[in-house]
N, CA, C and O of each residue as an XYZ file, in Angstrom:
436
protein
N      11.763    -15.065      0.593
C      11.336    -13.749     -0.017
C      12.381    -13.579     -1.184
O      13.584    -13.743     -0.975
N      11.943    -13.288     -2.255
C      12.913    -12.844     -3.381
C      13.679    -11.436     -3.176
O      13.259    -10.691     -2.291
N      14.524    -11.137     -3.774
C      15.515    -10.021     -3.802
C      14.528     -8.809     -3.916
O      13.582     -8.826     -4.703
N      14.833     -7.642     -2.993
C      14.141     -6.504     -3.182
C      14.888     -5.479     -3.901
O      15.972     -5.081     -3.474
N      14.284     -4.965     -5.130
C      14.847     -4.009     -6.097
C      14.272     -2.785     -5.946
O      13.045     -2.718     -6.021
N      15.009     -1.658     -5.717
C      14.389     -0.242     -5.727
C      14.837      0.465     -6.922
O      16.030      0.538     -7.215
N      13.886      0.995     -7.631
C      14.098      1.783     -9.024
C      15.202      2.677     -8.882
O      15.438      3.351     -7.879
N      15.880      2.646     -9.961
C      17.123      3.765    -10.026
C      16.514      4.963    -10.208
O      15.351      4.869    -10.602
N      16.985      6.201    -10.024
C      16.555      7.355    -10.354
C      15.619      8.273     -9.283
O      15.505      9.498     -9.242
N      15.077      7.382     -8.551
C      13.907      7.871     -7.627
C      14.511      7.707     -6.230
O      15.246      6.733     -6.064
N      14.300      8.510     -5.241
C      14.680      8.523     -3.956
C      13.619      8.220     -3.168
O      12.500      8.608     -3.505
N      13.825      7.403     -1.876
C      12.935      6.976     -1.146
C      12.767      8.176     -0.039
O      13.688      8.273      0.771
N      11.803      8.988      0.057
C      11.593     10.246      0.807
C      10.542     10.148      1.949
O      10.366     11.098      2.711
N       9.851      8.993      2.055
C       8.973      8.954      3.226
C       8.786      7.393      3.361
O       9.054      6.606      2.453
N       8.369      7.090      4.412
C       8.146      5.773      4.878
C       6.918      5.583      5.930
O       6.648      6.489      6.718
N       6.315      4.574      5.909
C       5.362      4.412      6.996
C       4.963      2.834      7.232
O       5.227      2.020      6.347
N       4.376      2.461      8.343
C       3.947      1.242      8.511
C       2.509      1.431      8.861
O       2.165      2.213      9.748
N       1.607      0.662      8.114
C       0.141      0.826      8.119
C      -0.379     -0.628      8.714
O      -0.008     -1.703      8.243
N      -1.180     -0.509      9.681
C      -1.720     -1.551     10.179
C      -3.091     -1.865      9.490
O      -4.029     -1.102      9.722
N      -3.266     -2.912      8.678
C      -4.370     -3.186      7.844
C      -5.311     -4.129      8.638
O      -5.171     -5.342      8.795
N      -6.346     -3.291      9.128
C      -7.339     -3.875     10.227
C      -8.636     -3.985      9.416
O      -8.723     -3.904      8.191
N      -9.699     -4.193     10.352
C     -10.913     -4.598      9.734
C     -11.834     -3.178      9.430
O     -13.052     -3.212      9.257
N     -11.102     -2.063      9.404
C     -11.822     -0.659      9.236
C     -12.808     -0.882      7.924
O     -12.326     -1.341      6.888
N     -13.911     -0.609      7.995
C     -14.975     -0.512      6.886
C     -14.605      0.328      5.779
O     -14.386      1.516      6.018
N     -14.507     -0.090      4.651
C     -14.172      0.552      3.260
C     -12.466      0.434      3.150
O     -11.804      0.817      2.185
N     -12.017     -0.104      4.207
C     -10.340     -0.277      4.027
C      -9.513      1.003      4.429
O      -9.965      2.147      4.416
N      -8.405      0.688      4.741
C      -7.317      1.829      5.132
C      -6.445      2.061      3.702
O      -6.212      1.136      2.924
N      -6.052      3.307      3.513
C      -5.229      3.787      2.540
C      -3.953      4.254      3.001
O      -3.641      4.135      4.186
N      -3.178      4.788      2.133
C      -1.795      5.403      2.416
C      -2.225      6.852      3.019
O      -3.316      7.399      2.856
N      -1.125      7.337      3.744
C      -1.265      8.623      4.281
C      -0.934      9.618      3.310
O       0.206      9.670      2.846
N      -1.975     10.537      2.908
C      -1.820     11.402      1.950
C      -0.438     12.356      1.973
O       0.166     12.569      0.922
N      -0.036     12.850      3.110
C       1.081     13.410      3.372
C       2.253     12.721      2.867
O       3.185     13.413      2.457
N       2.330     11.625      2.841
C       3.514     10.763      2.483
C       3.648     10.782      0.794
O       4.678     11.030      0.167
N       2.446     10.484      0.286
C       2.501     10.523     -1.236
C       2.311     11.617     -1.992
O       2.754     11.615     -3.140
N       1.655     12.685     -1.511
C       1.399     14.078     -2.374
C       2.650     14.792     -2.531
O       2.847     15.290     -3.640
N       3.624     14.953     -1.545
C       4.859     15.699     -1.822
C       5.844     15.365     -0.502
O       5.390     15.125      0.617
N       7.126     15.390     -0.799
C       7.982     15.219      0.192
C       9.438     16.107     -0.188
O       9.992     16.014     -1.283
N       9.860     16.856      0.783
C      11.076     17.783      0.496
C      10.894     18.700     -0.625
O      11.864     18.888     -1.359
N       9.798     19.296     -0.864
C       9.453     20.181     -2.060
C       9.449     19.419     -3.329
O       9.881     20.056     -4.290
N       9.060     18.192     -3.561
C       9.063     17.398     -4.748
C       7.558     17.168     -4.993
O       6.740     17.093     -4.077
N       7.274     17.068     -6.237
C       5.931     16.727     -6.831
C       5.336     15.424     -6.195
O       5.847     14.954     -5.179
N       4.344     14.893     -6.748
C       3.703     13.724     -6.244
C       4.621     12.573     -6.448
O       5.514     12.560     -7.296
N       4.358     11.629     -5.641
C       5.061     10.328     -5.388
C       5.081      9.554     -6.853
O       4.084      9.599     -7.574
N       6.218      8.878     -7.226
C       6.339      8.106     -8.566
C       6.168      6.509     -8.301
O       5.851      5.709     -9.181
N       6.419      6.192     -7.005
C       6.202      4.677     -6.706
C       5.965      4.620     -5.245
O       6.500      5.403     -4.459
N       5.201      3.735     -4.922
C       5.084      2.930     -3.338
C       5.438      1.539     -3.481
O       4.887      0.773     -4.271
N       6.403      1.227     -2.667
C       6.853     -0.290     -2.576
C       6.423     -0.636     -1.308
O       6.793      0.065     -0.366
N       5.693     -1.610     -1.112
C       5.314     -2.118      0.112
C       5.585     -3.688      0.402
O       5.476     -4.487     -0.528
N       5.880     -4.047      1.480
C       6.115     -5.396      2.036
C       4.923     -5.619      3.033
O       4.618     -4.839      3.935
N       4.249     -6.890      2.711
C       3.261     -7.242      3.854
C       3.755     -8.088      4.765
O       4.312     -9.108      4.359
N       3.647     -7.828      6.181
C       3.956     -8.703      7.136
C       2.800     -9.138      7.745
O       1.786     -8.468      7.550
N       2.722    -10.374      8.624
C       1.943    -10.600      9.455
C       0.632    -11.613      9.052
O       0.459    -12.727      9.548
N      -0.186    -11.018      8.113
C      -1.514    -11.682      7.913
C      -1.982    -11.218      6.451
O      -1.740    -10.090      6.022
N      -2.674    -12.193      5.732
C      -3.303    -11.800      4.545
C      -4.221    -10.471      4.521
O      -4.903    -10.129      5.488
N      -4.168     -9.872      3.489
C      -5.009     -8.632      3.216
C      -5.888     -8.798      1.928
O      -5.745     -9.824      1.264
N      -6.739     -7.898      1.563
C      -7.292     -7.863      0.206
C      -7.317     -6.188      0.090
O      -7.616     -5.378      0.967
N      -6.862     -5.927     -1.429
C      -6.669     -4.440     -1.616
C      -7.652     -4.208     -2.933
O      -7.991     -5.147     -3.653
N      -8.011     -3.016     -3.126
C      -8.614     -2.338     -4.285
C      -7.971     -0.958     -4.683
O      -7.600     -0.152     -3.830
N      -7.878     -0.768     -5.871
C      -7.300      0.543     -6.451
C      -8.131      1.293     -7.223
O      -7.633      2.311     -7.704
N      -9.365      1.031     -7.487
C     -10.071      1.749     -8.637
C     -10.869      2.902     -7.742
O     -11.673      3.576     -8.385
N     -10.765      3.130     -6.666
C     -11.477      4.283     -6.192
C     -12.991      4.219     -6.050
O     -13.562      5.097     -5.404
N     -13.687      3.206     -6.632
C     -15.003      3.078     -6.813
C     -15.414      1.983     -6.135
O     -16.456      2.216     -5.523
N     -15.025      0.927     -6.006
C     -15.295     -0.226     -5.320
C     -14.919     -0.425     -3.946
O     -13.819      0.015     -3.611
N     -15.711     -1.072     -2.998
C     -15.430     -1.162     -1.551
C     -14.569     -2.504     -1.484
O     -15.000     -3.543     -1.984
N     -13.481     -2.442     -0.919
C     -12.947     -3.505     -0.407
C     -13.479     -4.184      0.606
O     -13.768     -3.554      1.623
N     -13.712     -5.559      0.544
C     -14.201     -6.241      1.701
C     -13.291     -7.449      2.123
O     -12.396     -7.887      1.399
N     -13.588     -7.917      3.294
C     -12.508     -8.994      3.770
C     -12.769    -10.231      2.971
O     -11.821    -10.984      2.751
N     -13.873    -10.494      2.549
C     -14.176    -11.865      1.655
C     -14.322    -11.965      0.362
O     -14.125    -13.051     -0.183
N     -14.684    -10.874     -0.342
C     -15.053    -11.269     -1.741
C     -14.413    -10.038     -2.626
O     -13.975    -10.303     -3.745
N     -14.371     -9.004     -2.240
C     -13.973     -7.675     -3.180
C     -12.621     -7.280     -3.025
O     -12.335     -6.683     -1.988
N     -11.786     -7.490     -3.817
C     -10.528     -7.026     -3.923
C      -9.575     -8.002     -4.141
O      -9.985     -9.162     -4.101
N      -8.195     -7.781     -4.401
C      -7.198     -8.764     -4.718
C      -6.547     -9.152     -3.395
O      -6.425     -8.397     -2.431
N      -6.096    -10.574     -3.474
C      -5.367    -10.935     -2.315
C      -3.956    -10.624     -2.171
O      -3.244    -10.705     -3.172
N      -3.438    -10.262     -0.999
C      -1.813    -10.115     -0.803
C      -1.639    -10.885      0.247
O      -2.338    -10.694      1.243
N      -0.681    -11.893      0.221
C      -0.234    -12.812      1.292
C       0.873    -12.395      2.059
O       1.814    -11.922      1.422
N       0.964    -12.460      3.210
C       2.129    -12.176      4.129
C       3.406    -12.730      3.344
O       3.454    -13.837      2.808
N       4.512    -11.710      3.365
C       5.656    -11.919      2.767
C       5.675    -11.522      1.318
O       6.731    -11.512      0.686
N       4.504    -11.190      0.776
C       4.593    -10.857     -0.603
C       4.790     -9.170     -0.840
O       4.479     -8.454      0.112
N       5.180     -8.674     -1.796
C       5.509     -7.197     -1.818
C       4.352     -6.695     -2.874
O       3.783     -7.524     -3.584
N       4.074     -5.473     -2.931
C       3.186     -4.704     -3.844
C       4.017     -3.479     -4.345
O       4.709     -2.860     -3.537
N       3.965     -3.126     -5.623
C       4.539     -1.976     -6.015
C       3.665     -1.104     -6.919
O       3.299     -1.591     -7.989
N       3.317      0.070     -6.611
C       2.398      0.849     -7.317
C       3.164      1.913     -7.974
O       3.974      2.514     -7.268
N       3.041      2.264     -9.263
C       3.583      3.289     -9.871
C       2.817      4.218    -10.719
O       3.256      4.745    -11.741
N       1.736      4.368    -10.262
C       0.590      5.166    -10.898
C      -0.073      5.976     -9.835
O      -0.625      5.440     -8.874
N      -0.014      7.360    -10.020
C      -0.503      8.104     -8.857
C      -1.906      8.034     -8.609
O      -2.306      8.404     -7.506
N      -2.745      7.602     -9.492
C      -4.267      7.282     -9.215
C      -4.222      6.067     -8.323
O      -4.707      6.182     -7.198
N      -3.767      5.072     -8.642
C      -3.639      3.822     -7.914
C      -3.074      4.137     -6.456
O      -3.669      3.696     -5.473
N      -2.029      4.831     -6.342
C      -1.565      5.168     -4.931
C      -2.618      5.838     -4.063
O      -2.860      5.482     -2.910
N      -3.229      6.839     -4.702
C      -4.303      7.656     -4.013
C      -5.462      6.905     -3.740
O      -6.125      7.218     -2.751
N      -5.892      5.768     -4.604
C      -7.087      5.151     -4.303
C      -6.831      3.966     -3.667
O      -7.849      3.321     -3.416
N      -5.717      3.438     -3.300
C      -5.468      2.287     -2.515
C      -6.059      2.129     -1.386
O      -5.790      2.984     -0.542
N      -6.898      1.179     -1.043
C      -7.609      0.556      0.123
C      -7.491     -0.777      0.277
O      -7.663     -1.603     -0.619
N      -7.159     -1.034      1.555
C      -6.826     -2.515      2.050
C      -7.601     -2.766      3.196
O      -7.881     -1.850      3.969
N      -8.066     -4.211      3.424
C      -8.626     -4.519      4.742
C      -8.141     -6.232      5.002
O      -7.971     -7.128      4.175
N      -8.042     -6.234      6.136
C      -7.618     -7.697      6.624
C      -8.705     -8.668      6.169
O      -9.884     -8.339      6.041
N      -8.115    -10.159      5.883
C      -9.158    -11.095      5.667
C      -9.804    -11.943      6.779
O     -10.947    -12.401      6.772
N      -8.804    -12.076      7.796
C      -9.127    -12.823      8.903
C      -9.248    -11.968     10.376
O      -9.689    -10.819     10.406
N      -8.879    -12.558     11.356
C      -8.905    -12.135     12.608
C      -7.598    -11.495     13.024
O      -7.582    -10.979     14.142
N      -6.511    -11.454     12.296
C      -5.273    -10.735     12.506
C      -5.000     -9.674     11.451
O      -5.153     -9.858     10.243
N      -4.629     -8.673     11.955
C      -4.239     -7.461     11.170
C      -3.076     -7.766     10.334
O      -2.197     -8.502     10.780
N      -2.996     -7.269      9.173
C      -1.765     -7.233      8.183
C      -0.980     -5.948      8.389
O      -1.610     -4.890      8.378
N       0.586     -5.936      8.611
C       1.210     -4.974      8.774
C       2.086     -4.632      7.330
O       2.875     -5.413      6.799
N       1.779     -3.427      6.902
C       2.155     -3.088      5.439
C       3.443     -2.265      5.809
O       3.225     -1.256      6.479
N       4.678     -2.519      5.498
C       5.750     -1.591      5.465
C       5.653     -0.850      4.071
O       5.458     -1.543      3.072
N       5.777      0.505      3.952
C       5.667      1.310      2.651
C       6.780      2.367      2.522
O       7.044      3.277      3.309
N       7.332      2.070      1.438
C       8.585      3.265      1.044
C       8.008      3.945      0.008
O       7.511      3.319     -0.928
N       8.006      5.324      0.050
C       7.527      6.218     -0.855
C       8.756      6.863     -1.757
O       9.649      7.603     -1.344
N       8.593      6.474     -2.829
C       9.737      7.126     -3.784
C       9.386      8.130     -4.692
O       8.451      7.941     -5.470
N      10.146      9.378     -4.687
C       9.925     10.649     -5.596
C      11.157     10.750     -6.485
O      11.254     11.663     -7.305
């Protein structure tokens, strides 16, 4: 895995582990983690590391992510950084096979 770099100027104020399973329509981030933390406004960045298994994700809020065809692939060991509030709010992911992916997510404000 390459070096992990956290953006200067923003503090990590929330963290969660999301198990990306076969939930129809995909799973998203927990709203309480990205909407506000410690009296601050909306999240500026979410940095995630995928463990365990491949997933597909979608960011547009209109398309339904599916295990086989719809959405971008993220492989175990890869990272994903979102720096747009709309993308963060619309993020949905689903596993591609029989094993759920574990997504470790850091919310920066």
